[in-house]
Every structure is written in structure tokens, then in C-alpha cells.
N, CA and C atoms of all chains as a GROMACS GRO file, in nm:
protein
  492
    1MET      N    1   1.280 -15.138  -2.848
    1MET     CA    2   1.190 -14.979  -2.866
    1MET      C    3   1.274 -14.866  -2.892
    2ALA      N    4   1.327 -14.827  -3.010
    2ALA     CA    5   1.370 -14.689  -3.042
    2ALA      C    6   1.299 -14.552  -3.070
    3ARG      N    7   1.367 -14.422  -3.079
    3ARG     CA    8   1.288 -14.298  -3.093
    3ARG      C    9   1.275 -14.292  -3.184
    4PHE      N   10   1.183 -14.237  -3.320
    4PHE     CA   11   1.220 -14.167  -3.427
    4PHE      C   12   1.191 -14.015  -3.472
    5MET      N   13   1.315 -13.884  -3.569
    5MET     CA   14   1.192 -13.826  -3.571
    5MET      C   15   1.215 -13.823  -3.710
    6ASP      N   16   1.118 -13.782  -3.813
    6ASP     CA   17   1.113 -13.791  -3.918
    6ASP      C   18   1.069 -13.670  -3.910
    7VAL      N   19   1.074 -13.670  -4.134
    7VAL     CA   20   1.051 -13.494  -4.154
    7VAL      C   21   0.970 -13.507  -4.285
    8HIS      N   22   0.893 -13.423  -4.281
    8HIS     CA   23   0.784 -13.418  -4.402
    8HIS      C   24   0.776 -13.280  -4.488
    9SER      N   25   0.781 -13.258  -4.608
    9SER     CA   26   0.811 -13.158  -4.715
    9SER      C   27   0.691 -13.176  -4.801
   10GLY      N   28   0.577 -12.988  -4.810
   10GLY     CA   29   0.528 -13.014  -4.897
   10GLY      C   30   0.377 -13.001  -4.797
   11PHE      N   31   0.401 -12.900  -4.676
   11PHE     CA   32   0.246 -12.885  -4.573
   11PHE      C   33   0.251 -12.748  -4.626
   12VAL      N   34   0.221 -12.634  -4.687
   12VAL     CA   35   0.287 -12.550  -4.712
   12VAL      C   36   0.146 -12.514  -4.701
   13GLY      N   37   0.088 -12.395  -4.615
   13GLY     CA   38  -0.062 -12.352  -4.539
   13GLY      C   39  -0.094 -12.452  -4.522
   14VAL      N   40  -0.092 -12.571  -4.470
   14VAL     CA   41  -0.205 -12.604  -4.363
   14VAL      C   42  -0.197 -12.576  -4.270
   15THR      N   43  -0.346 -12.666  -4.212
   15THR     CA   44  -0.382 -12.576  -4.105
   15THR      C   45  -0.378 -12.642  -3.954
   16ALA      N   46  -0.390 -12.638  -3.856
   16ALA     CA   47  -0.429 -12.710  -3.744
   16ALA      C   48  -0.536 -12.816  -3.749
   17ALA      N   49  -0.651 -12.757  -3.812
   17ALA     CA   50  -0.715 -12.915  -3.848
   17ALA      C   51  -0.663 -13.019  -3.900
   18GLN      N   52  -0.659 -12.993  -4.048
   18GLN     CA   53  -0.558 -13.039  -4.110
   18GLN      C   54  -0.402 -13.103  -4.117
   19LEU      N   55  -0.364 -13.058  -4.046
   19LEU     CA   56  -0.271 -13.163  -3.935
   19LEU      C   57  -0.304 -13.268  -3.874
   20THR      N   58  -0.420 -13.223  -3.755
   20THR     CA   59  -0.478 -13.308  -3.659
   20THR      C   60  -0.549 -13.435  -3.775
   21GLU      N   61  -0.677 -13.376  -3.851
   21GLU     CA   62  -0.698 -13.547  -3.983
   21GLU      C   63  -0.543 -13.653  -3.991
   22ALA      N   64  -0.434 -13.554  -4.047
   22ALA     CA   65  -0.371 -13.607  -4.111
   22ALA      C   66  -0.288 -13.723  -4.022
   23HIS      N   67  -0.201 -13.650  -3.891
   23HIS     CA   68  -0.202 -13.718  -3.719
   23HIS      C   69  -0.265 -13.834  -3.676
   24GLU      N   70  -0.444 -13.810  -3.691
   24GLU     CA   71  -0.520 -13.910  -3.665
   24GLU      C   72  -0.506 -13.998  -3.757
   25ARG      N   73  -0.470 -14.012  -3.871
   25ARG     CA   74  -0.454 -14.087  -3.978
   25ARG      C   75  -0.392 -14.184  -3.931
   26ASP      N   76  -0.272 -14.162  -3.910
   26ASP     CA   77  -0.153 -14.249  -3.870
   26ASP      C   78  -0.155 -14.264  -3.722
   27LEU      N   79  -0.301 -14.281  -3.610
   27LEU     CA   80  -0.310 -14.303  -3.483
   27LEU      C   81  -0.374 -14.456  -3.531
   28ALA      N   82  -0.483 -14.400  -3.637
   28ALA     CA   83  -0.585 -14.531  -3.654
   28ALA      C   84  -0.489 -14.686  -3.661
   29ILE      N   85  -0.382 -14.677  -3.762
   29ILE     CA   86  -0.315 -14.760  -3.795
   29ILE      C   87  -0.198 -14.796  -3.753
   30GLU      N   88  -0.206 -14.727  -3.655
   30GLU     CA   89   0.054 -14.746  -3.623
   30GLU      C   90   0.055 -14.840  -3.581
   31ASP      N   91  -0.074 -14.924  -3.460
   31ASP     CA   92  -0.022 -15.047  -3.358
   31ASP      C   93  -0.027 -15.205  -3.491
   32GLU      N   94  -0.045 -15.173  -3.593
   32GLU     CA   95  -0.071 -15.258  -3.695
   32GLU      C   96   0.127 -15.254  -3.701
   33GLU      N   97   0.218 -15.206  -3.715
   33GLU     CA   98   0.357 -15.223  -3.734
   33GLU      C   99   0.408 -15.218  -3.570
   34GLY      N  100   0.346 -15.165  -3.433
   34GLY     CA  101   0.402 -15.143  -3.332
   34GLY      C  102   0.515 -15.004  -3.327
   35VAL      N  103   0.430 -14.872  -3.409
   35VAL     CA  104   0.472 -14.766  -3.391
   35VAL      C  105   0.362 -14.660  -3.301
   36HIS      N  106   0.432 -14.530  -3.181
   36HIS     CA  107   0.346 -14.510  -3.210
   36HIS      C  108   0.413 -14.332  -3.193
   37PHE      N  109   0.325 -14.244  -3.296
   37PHE     CA  110   0.351 -14.084  -3.338
   37PHE      C  111   0.282 -14.052  -3.200
   38GLU      N  112   0.401 -13.986  -3.091
   38GLU     CA  113   0.395 -13.920  -3.020
   38GLU      C  114   0.300 -13.759  -3.026
   39ARG      N  115   0.366 -13.690  -3.077
   39ARG     CA  116   0.397 -13.524  -3.128
   39ARG      C  117   0.441 -13.489  -3.274
   40ALA      N  118   0.370 -13.413  -3.390
   40ALA     CA  119   0.409 -13.365  -3.483
   40ALA      C  120   0.426 -13.262  -3.437
   41TRP      N  121   0.493 -13.218  -3.500
   41TRP     CA  122   0.452 -13.014  -3.494
   41TRP      C  123   0.448 -12.906  -3.726
   42LEU      N  124   0.411 -12.834  -3.753
   42LEU     CA  125   0.425 -12.801  -3.835
   42LEU      C  126   0.445 -12.650  -3.870
   43ASP      N  127   0.573 -12.655  -3.961
   43ASP     CA  128   0.561 -12.503  -4.032
   43ASP      C  129   0.469 -12.424  -4.120
   44PRO      N  130   0.358 -12.397  -4.106
   44PRO     CA  131   0.320 -12.404  -4.275
   44PRO      C  132   0.362 -12.348  -4.383
   45GLU      N  133   0.428 -12.190  -4.291
   45GLU     CA  134   0.490 -12.101  -4.405
   45GLU      C  135   0.613 -12.196  -4.482
   46SER      N  136   0.683 -12.265  -4.459
   46SER     CA  137   0.802 -12.370  -4.486
   46SER      C  138   0.708 -12.507  -4.603
   47GLY      N  139   0.644 -12.562  -4.510
   47GLY     CA  140   0.534 -12.676  -4.525
   47GLY      C  141   0.624 -12.796  -4.459
   48LYS      N  142   0.716 -12.740  -4.381
   48LYS     CA  143   0.734 -12.902  -4.309
   48LYS      C  144   0.742 -12.953  -4.143
   49VAL      N  145   0.727 -13.058  -4.170
   49VAL     CA  146   0.682 -13.083  -4.045
   49VAL      C  147   0.769 -13.245  -3.958
   50PHE      N  148   0.721 -13.201  -3.860
   50PHE     CA  149   0.847 -13.274  -3.830
   50PHE      C  150   0.734 -13.342  -3.636
   51CYS      N  151   0.827 -13.511  -3.684
   51CYS     CA  152   0.722 -13.611  -3.602
   51CYS      C  153   0.772 -13.706  -3.536
   52LEU      N  154   0.759 -13.645  -3.406
   52LEU     CA  155   0.868 -13.788  -3.262
   52LEU      C  156   0.766 -13.930  -3.328
   53SER      N  157   0.831 -13.968  -3.306
   53SER     CA  158   0.781 -14.131  -3.244
   53SER      C  159   0.862 -14.253  -3.183
   54THR      N  160   0.761 -14.346  -3.161
   54THR     CA  161   0.832 -14.436  -3.106
   54THR      C  162   0.877 -14.578  -3.237
   55GLY      N  163   0.942 -14.672  -3.193
   55GLY     CA  164   0.863 -14.806  -3.274
   55GLY      C  165   0.951 -14.894  -3.314
   56PRO      N  166   0.993 -15.050  -3.359
   56PRO     CA  167   1.103 -15.040  -3.341
   56PRO      C  168   1.149 -15.021  -3.465
   57SER      N  169   1.122 -14.967  -3.578
   57SER     CA  170   1.217 -14.984  -3.707
   57SER      C  171   1.204 -14.827  -3.780
   58LYS      N  172   1.326 -14.785  -3.817
   58LYS     CA  173   1.236 -14.692  -3.954
   58LYS      C  174   1.150 -14.682  -3.967
   59GLU      N  175   1.164 -14.832  -4.082
   59GLU     CA  176   1.081 -14.875  -4.224
   59GLU      C  177   0.930 -14.934  -4.138
   60ALA      N  178   0.930 -14.943  -4.023
   60ALA     CA  179   0.777 -14.902  -4.007
   60ALA      C  180   0.764 -14.776  -3.971
   61VAL      N  181   0.756 -14.673  -3.912
   61VAL     CA  182   0.757 -14.588  -3.965
   61VAL      C  183   0.706 -14.517  -4.049
   62GLN      N  184   0.796 -14.573  -4.151
   62GLN     CA  185   0.791 -14.519  -4.273
   62GLN      C  186   0.622 -14.607  -4.403
   63ARG      N  187   0.630 -14.707  -4.291
   63ARG     CA  188   0.464 -14.788  -4.416
   63ARG      C  189   0.395 -14.695  -4.285
   64ILE      N  190   0.383 -14.670  -4.223
   64ILE     CA  191   0.229 -14.600  -4.126
   64ILE      C  192   0.181 -14.499  -4.222
   65HIS      N  193   0.280 -14.412  -4.229
   65HIS     CA  194   0.348 -14.273  -4.279
   65HIS      C  195   0.260 -14.308  -4.470
   66GLU      N  196   0.347 -14.400  -4.486
   66GLU     CA  197   0.308 -14.448  -4.654
   66GLU      C  198   0.155 -14.456  -4.639
   67ARG      N  199   0.139 -14.560  -4.555
   67ARG     CA  200  -0.032 -14.624  -4.604
   67ARG      C  201  -0.123 -14.484  -4.510
   68ALA      N  202  -0.123 -14.398  -4.479
   68ALA     CA  203  -0.206 -14.283  -4.391
   68ALA      C  204  -0.176 -14.183  -4.509
   69GLY      N  205  -0.096 -14.176  -4.623
   69GLY     CA  206  -0.077 -14.151  -4.714
   69GLY      C  207  -0.047 -13.984  -4.749
   70HIS      N  208   0.133 -14.000  -4.684
   70HIS     CA  209   0.217 -13.900  -4.673
   70HIS      C  210   0.379 -13.981  -4.618
   71PRO      N  211   0.423 -14.042  -4.705
   71PRO     CA  212   0.491 -14.046  -4.657
   71PRO      C  213   0.680 -13.937  -4.635
   72ALA      N  214   0.738 -13.967  -4.501
   72ALA     CA  215   0.846 -13.869  -4.529
   72ALA      C  216   0.928 -13.880  -4.592
   73THR      N  217   1.023 -13.759  -4.595
   73THR     CA  218   1.093 -13.670  -4.733
   73THR      C  219   1.211 -13.865  -4.578
   74GLU      N  220   1.215 -13.811  -4.484
   74GLU     CA  221   1.334 -13.805  -4.403
   74GLU      C  222   1.301 -13.892  -4.245
   75VAL      N  223   1.355 -13.991  -4.203
   75VAL     CA  224   1.287 -14.062  -4.077
   75VAL      C  225   1.467 -14.082  -4.020
   76TYR      N  226   1.500 -14.048  -3.921
   76TYR     CA  227   1.618 -14.041  -3.846
   76TYR      C  228   1.601 -14.184  -3.684
   77GLU      N  229   1.670 -14.235  -3.672
   77GLU     CA  230   1.702 -14.241  -3.510
   77GLU      C  231   1.757 -14.196  -3.505
   78ILE      N  232   1.695 -14.194  -3.331
   78ILE     CA  233   1.709 -14.050  -3.266
   78ILE      C  234   1.756 -14.115  -3.121
   79PRO      N  235   1.903 -14.205  -3.078
   79PRO     CA  236   1.910 -14.273  -3.000
   79PRO      C  237   1.887 -14.184  -2.834
   80VAL      N  238   1.962 -14.120  -2.888
   80VAL     CA  239   1.998 -13.967  -2.761
   80VAL      C  240   1.946 -13.878  -2.699
   81GLU      N  241   1.906 -13.808  -2.657
   81GLU     CA  242   1.853 -13.714  -2.565
   81GLU      C  243   1.899 -13.608  -2.511
   82VAL      N  244   1.839 -13.477  -2.557
   82VAL     CA  245   1.866 -13.432  -2.416
   82VAL      C  246   1.780 -13.316  -2.376
   83MET      N  247   0.529 -11.501  -2.815
   83MET     CA  248   0.744 -11.607  -2.769
   83MET      C  249   0.644 -11.735  -2.868
   84ALA      N  250   0.684 -11.759  -2.977
   84ALA     CA  251   0.652 -11.800  -3.002
   84ALA      C  252   0.743 -11.933  -3.053
   85ARG      N  253   0.730 -12.094  -3.066
   85ARG     CA  254   0.834 -12.228  -3.055
   85ARG      C  255   0.882 -12.283  -3.214
   86PHE      N  256   0.988 -12.345  -3.223
   86PHE     CA  257   1.087 -12.318  -3.303
   86PHE      C  258   1.148 -12.516  -3.285
   87MET      N  259   1.162 -12.542  -3.428
   87MET     CA  260   1.248 -12.670  -3.444
   87MET      C  261   1.395 -12.581  -3.499
   88ASP      N  262   1.455 -12.617  -3.484
   88ASP     CA  263   1.562 -12.614  -3.580
   88ASP      C  264   1.665 -12.746  -3.554
   89VAL      N  265   1.750 -12.756  -3.610
   89VAL     CA  266   1.800 -12.863  -3.729
   89VAL      C  267   1.963 -12.824  -3.760
   90HIS      N  268   2.054 -12.909  -3.657
   90HIS     CA  269   2.188 -12.912  -3.707
   90HIS      C  270   2.214 -13.037  -3.782
   91SER      N  271   2.305 -13.043  -3.869
   91SER     CA  272   2.426 -13.151  -3.878
   91SER      C  273   2.576 -13.119  -3.940
   92GLY      N  274   2.638 -13.237  -3.925
   92GLY     CA  275   2.765 -13.278  -3.939
   92GLY      C  276   2.794 -13.314  -3.754
   93PHE      N  277   2.726 -13.345  -3.695
   93PHE     CA  278   2.723 -13.468  -3.561
   93PHE      C  279   2.704 -13.628  -3.575
   94VAL      N  280   2.812 -13.663  -3.670
   94VAL     CA  281   2.857 -13.784  -3.709
   94VAL      C  282   2.919 -13.813  -3.595
   95GLY      N  283   2.831 -13.977  -3.485
   95GLY     CA  284   2.971 -13.944  -3.409
   95GLY      C  285   2.972 -13.947  -3.293
   96VAL      N  286   2.890 -13.838  -3.264
   96VAL     CA  287   2.862 -13.753  -3.122
   96VAL      C  288   2.799 -13.827  -3.041
   97THR      N  289   2.854 -13.821  -2.873
   97THR     CA  290   2.814 -13.890  -2.747
   97THR      C  291   2.705 -13.837  -2.648
   98ALA      N  292   2.650 -13.887  -2.637
   98ALA     CA  293   2.556 -13.819  -2.545
   98ALA      C  294   2.582 -13.716  -2.434
   99ALA      N  295   2.750 -13.749  -2.399
   99ALA     CA  296   2.776 -13.627  -2.313
   99ALA      C  297   2.889 -13.555  -2.418
  100GLN      N  298   2.905 -13.526  -2.493
  100GLN     CA  299   2.919 -13.399  -2.614
  100GLN      C  300   2.816 -13.371  -2.607
  101LEU      N  301   2.688 -13.418  -2.649
  101LEU     CA  302   2.556 -13.356  -2.698
  101LEU      C  303   2.525 -13.260  -2.585
  102THR      N  304   2.525 -13.294  -2.425
  102THR     CA  305   2.456 -13.319  -2.314
  102THR      C  306   2.584 -13.134  -2.311
  103GLU      N  307   2.683 -13.203  -2.333
  103GLU     CA  308   2.805 -13.079  -2.355
  103GLU      C  309   2.743 -12.902  -2.378
  104ALA      N  310   2.695 -13.011  -2.560
  104ALA     CA  311   2.693 -12.841  -2.679
  104ALA      C  312   2.549 -12.839  -2.596
  105HIS      N  313   2.480 -12.856  -2.501
  105HIS     CA  314   2.305 -12.803  -2.561
  105HIS      C  315   2.348 -12.696  -2.361
  106GLU      N  316   2.456 -12.792  -2.318
  106GLU     CA  317   2.452 -12.711  -2.170
  106GLU      C  318   2.510 -12.543  -2.221
  107ARG      N  319   2.631 -12.557  -2.383
  107ARG     CA  320   2.620 -12.420  -2.371
  107ARG      C  321   2.536 -12.336  -2.433
  108ASP      N  322   2.452 -12.390  -2.482
  108ASP     CA  323   2.325 -12.278  -2.547
  108ASP      C  324   2.251 -12.205  -2.376
  109LEU      N  325   2.239 -12.324  -2.306
  109LEU     CA  326   2.125 -12.292  -2.157
  109LEU      C  327   2.201 -12.214  -2.122
  110ALA      N  328   2.357 -12.169  -2.115
  110ALA     CA  329   2.445 -12.083  -2.034
  110ALA      C  330   2.398 -11.924  -2.101
  111ILE      N  331   2.411 -11.888  -2.184
  111ILE     CA  332   2.297 -11.770  -2.257
  111ILE      C  333   2.221 -11.783  -2.314
  112GLU      N  334   2.113 -11.893  -2.325
  112GLU     CA  335   2.021 -11.783  -2.389
  112GLU      C  336   1.933 -11.783  -2.318
  113ASP      N  337   1.928 -11.682  -2.199
  113ASP     CA  338   1.818 -11.625  -2.130
  113ASP      C  339   1.878 -11.472  -2.232
  114GLU      N  340   1.977 -11.433  -2.259
  114GLU     CA  341   2.059 -11.348  -2.307
  114GLU      C  342   2.009 -11.276  -2.411
  115GLU      N  343   1.912 -11.382  -2.522
  115GLU     CA  344   1.834 -11.405  -2.659
  115GLU      C  345   1.685 -11.395  -2.589
  116GLY      N  346   1.630 -11.497  -2.465
  116GLY     CA  347   1.449 -11.469  -2.390
  116GLY      C  348   1.448 -11.616  -2.491
  117VAL      N  349   1.560 -11.671  -2.503
  117VAL     CA  350   1.531 -11.805  -2.599
  117VAL      C  351   1.486 -11.910  -2.414
  118HIS      N  352   1.447 -12.034  -2.460
  118HIS     CA  353   1.457 -12.137  -2.430
  118HIS      C  354   1.481 -12.280  -2.470
  119PHE      N  355   1.628 -12.339  -2.510
  119PHE     CA  356   1.615 -12.470  -2.551
  119PHE      C  357   1.534 -12.588  -2.431
  120GLU      N  358   1.451 -12.599  -2.499
  120GLU     CA  359   1.324 -12.720  -2.399
  120GLU      C  360   1.431 -12.899  -2.432
  121ARG      N  361   1.490 -12.953  -2.575
  121ARG     CA  362   1.582 -13.084  -2.586
  121ARG      C  363   1.614 -13.066  -2.757
  122ALA      N  364   1.686 -13.142  -2.672
  122ALA     CA  365   1.752 -13.186  -2.844
  122ALA      C  366   1.759 -13.370  -2.872
  123TRP      N  367   1.718 -13.369  -3.015
  123TRP     CA  368   1.774 -13.542  -3.055
  123TRP      C  369   1.874 -13.583  -3.147
  124LEU      N  370   1.946 -13.661  -3.089
  124LEU     CA  371   2.074 -13.674  -3.220
  124LEU      C  372   2.022 -13.806  -3.248
  125ASP      N  373   2.048 -13.816  -3.348
  125ASP     CA  374   2.075 -13.885  -3.471
  125ASP      C  375   2.275 -13.916  -3.512
  126PRO      N  376   2.379 -14.014  -3.403
  126PRO     CA  377   2.500 -14.022  -3.436
  126PRO      C  378   2.568 -14.107  -3.583
  127GLU      N  379   2.408 -14.154  -3.601
  127GLU     CA  380   2.475 -14.151  -3.753
  127GLU      C  381   2.491 -14.075  -3.907
  128SER      N  382   2.321 -14.003  -3.904
  128SER     CA  383   2.382 -13.926  -4.006
  128SER      C  384   2.442 -13.798  -3.930
  129GLY      N  385   2.427 -13.743  -3.838
  129GLY     CA  386   2.481 -13.662  -3.825
  129GLY      C  387   2.371 -13.536  -3.752
  130LYS      N  388   2.310 -13.544  -3.802
  130LYS     CA  389   2.152 -13.462  -3.727
  130LYS      C  390   2.117 -13.437  -3.602
  131VAL      N  391   2.090 -13.301  -3.566
  131VAL     CA  392   2.006 -13.286  -3.390
  131VAL      C  393   1.945 -13.175  -3.449
  132PHE      N  394   1.846 -13.239  -3.397
  132PHE     CA  395   1.700 -13.175  -3.356
  132PHE      C  396   1.679 -13.049  -3.281
  133CYS      N  397   1.679 -12.932  -3.259
  133CYS     CA  398   1.596 -12.931  -3.083
  133CYS      C  399   1.480 -12.774  -3.167
  134LEU      N  400   1.436 -12.857  -2.990
  134LEU     CA  401   1.283 -12.798  -2.999
  134LEU      C  402   1.330 -12.665  -2.949
  135SER      N  403   1.278 -12.521  -2.908
  135SER     CA  404   1.288 -12.417  -2.816
  135SER      C  405   1.139 -12.316  -2.883
  136THR      N  406   1.201 -12.204  -2.708
  136THR     CA  407   1.097 -12.159  -2.768
  136THR      C  408   1.193 -11.991  -2.736
  137GLY      N  409   1.125 -11.884  -2.855
  137GLY     CA  410   1.172 -11.781  -2.850
  137GLY      C  411   1.096 -11.650  -2.937
  138PRO      N  412   1.202 -11.483  -2.909
  138PRO     CA  413   1.060 -11.385  -2.956
  138PRO      C  414   1.078 -11.406  -3.141
  139SER      N  415   1.206 -11.497  -3.172
  139SER     CA  416   1.221 -11.487  -3.356
  139SER      C  417   1.319 -11.634  -3.353
  140LYS      N  418   1.357 -11.634  -3.497
  140LYS     CA  419   1.441 -11.766  -3.519
  140LYS      C  420   1.538 -11.716  -3.495
  141GLU      N  421   1.595 -11.600  -3.576
  141GLU     CA  422   1.733 -11.518  -3.593
  141GLU      C  423   1.794 -11.491  -3.430
  142ALA      N  424   1.647 -11.521  -3.280
  142ALA     CA  425   1.737 -11.492  -3.206
  142ALA      C  426   1.814 -11.593  -3.150
  143VAL      N  427   1.696 -11.708  -3.161
  143VAL     CA  428   1.757 -11.844  -3.178
  143VAL      C  429   1.880 -11.939  -3.202
  144GLN      N  430   1.866 -11.841  -3.358
  144GLN     CA  431   2.012 -11.861  -3.421
  144GLN      C  432   2.090 -11.845  -3.353
  145ARG      N  433   2.129 -11.728  -3.362
  145ARG     CA  434   2.237 -11.612  -3.200
  145ARG      C  435   2.259 -11.722  -3.133
  146ILE      N  436   2.211 -11.768  -3.069
  146ILE     CA  437   2.193 -11.847  -2.949
  146ILE      C  438   2.298 -11.912  -2.972
  147HIS      N  439   2.287 -12.046  -3.078
  147HIS     CA  440   2.360 -12.178  -3.112
  147HIS      C  441   2.490 -12.136  -3.231
  148GLU      N  442   2.483 -11.959  -3.266
  148GLU     CA  443   2.613 -11.924  -3.330
  148GLU      C  444   2.740 -11.940  -3.229
  149ARG      N  445   2.665 -11.841  -3.211
  149ARG     CA  446   2.719 -11.825  -2.998
  149ARG      C  447   2.852 -11.901  -2.957
  150ALA      N  448   2.772 -12.004  -2.930
  150ALA     CA  449   2.738 -12.105  -2.836
  150ALA      C  450   2.896 -12.265  -2.898
  151GLY      N  451   2.911 -12.189  -3.038
  151GLY     CA  452   3.004 -12.244  -3.124
  151GLY      C  453   2.946 -12.420  -3.213
  152HIS      N  454   2.793 -12.328  -3.181
  152HIS     CA  455   2.732 -12.486  -3.320
  152HIS      C  456   2.568 -12.418  -3.430
  153PRO      N  457   2.627 -12.314  -3.501
  153PRO     CA  458   2.490 -12.294  -3.545
  153PRO      C  459   2.449 -12.402  -3.673
  154ALA      N  460   2.275 -12.399  -3.609
  154ALA     CA  461   2.181 -12.427  -3.697
  154ALA      C  462   2.214 -12.414  -3.874
  155THR      N  463   2.196 -12.546  -3.908
  155THR     CA  464   2.105 -12.535  -4.103
  155THR      C  465   2.000 -12.509  -4.154
  156GLU      N  466   1.929 -12.491  -4.065
  156GLU     CA  467   1.783 -12.466  -4.066
  156GLU      C  468   1.715 -12.471  -3.866
  157VAL      N  469   1.638 -12.309  -3.947
  157VAL     CA  470   1.608 -12.317  -3.788
  157VAL      C  471   1.352 -12.272  -3.854
  158TYR      N  472   1.311 -12.336  -3.786
  158TYR     CA  473   1.160 -12.354  -3.837
  158TYR      C  474   1.091 -12.287  -3.731
  159GLU      N  475   1.024 -12.180  -3.769
  159GLU     CA  476   0.902 -12.150  -3.713
  159GLU      C  477   0.783 -12.254  -3.656
  160ILE      N  478   0.744 -12.345  -3.603
  160ILE     CA  479   0.645 -12.395  -3.531
  160ILE      C  480   0.490 -12.358  -3.488
  161PRO      N  481   0.450 -12.302  -3.561
  161PRO     CA  482   0.299 -12.219  -3.498
  161PRO      C  483   0.223 -12.371  -3.432
  162VAL      N  484   0.184 -12.474  -3.475
  162VAL     CA  485   0.060 -12.579  -3.541
  162VAL      C  486   0.196 -12.724  -3.445
  163GLU      N  487   0.086 -12.795  -3.329
  163GLU     CA  488   0.070 -12.869  -3.285
  163GLU      C  489   0.058 -12.984  -3.221
  164VAL      N  490   0.010 -13.094  -3.248
  164VAL     CA  491  -0.084 -13.213  -3.229
  164VAL      C  492   0.071 -13.294  -3.129
   0.00000   0.00000   0.00000
């Protein structure tokens, strides 16, 4: 199992409730790809969202985000953490 | 106190020991700007680093990174977290 950070763009003006709703759409189906989305952070001014997850591959992470309706613009595997 | 995610580029091939050393350079001086760097994640393949911090402003976060020798390419305030 590896760890990933993915980045979304275009979430300008999104509220905490809307982010929670989007995150819950991921959580509802993440088991189907062996992914778990741990946390997400939003800057509603720039519209950037950062999601921290674990899973088998970048592609699995992206498939969940795509099926939940919000594909990531970038997905990075992050094997090193301090 | 606000929360921030910043992004660095150019850390291709960097090791865990080197990331720890860079992070410790931030920790050594962060108090001078009222900043605290909580965690950092590295993708040594793309060279991206993501740092999660708290502090008074984006500028304060960037000043610590600059003085530590590794300015961020982007700094985002992230008031919303799930």
C-alpha cells in the first residue's frame, strides 16, 4: 500500500459543506479500489484542493475521484514523509 | 493562526535523510515568524514536496522556507479541512 497526494483545481468559492459532500462521495466507493482518502484541504480563494490518501496505485486513486465526479489534475506518490 | 499547504519543485531524487535535514532547517528558525511546519511529503520521482504548516500568513511561511534555503513555488491558505 502506498501513499498519495493529489491536487484538484477549480474549487473556487466552495464551502466546507460542499467539500464534505464531495469527500463523502469518494468515501462511499473508495473500498472498490482499495483506496482510503484520509484528509482533504481546500483553499477556496485559489480553488485548490489537496487530498492525502493510501491505495495500491495513482490510477486507483484517480479512478475513485473520476467516478465521484471530481478528477484530480495531478496525483503524486509520496513515499517519503517527515 | 491559519493553516497552509505549500509546494516545492525540484526535489528529484532527494532521500528521506535529505528531506529530514531540510525540514530541520525550517524547524530551527520557524519560531522567529510564529510558524510551525507540521509535516512534509516528498515524491522523489517528480521532485514535488508538500508542506503542511500553521502560521500568521503565507508570507511568514515563505520567509522561513527562503531563509532555510528552499523557497516554495506555491503557498496556499487552507481554511477548510475534512
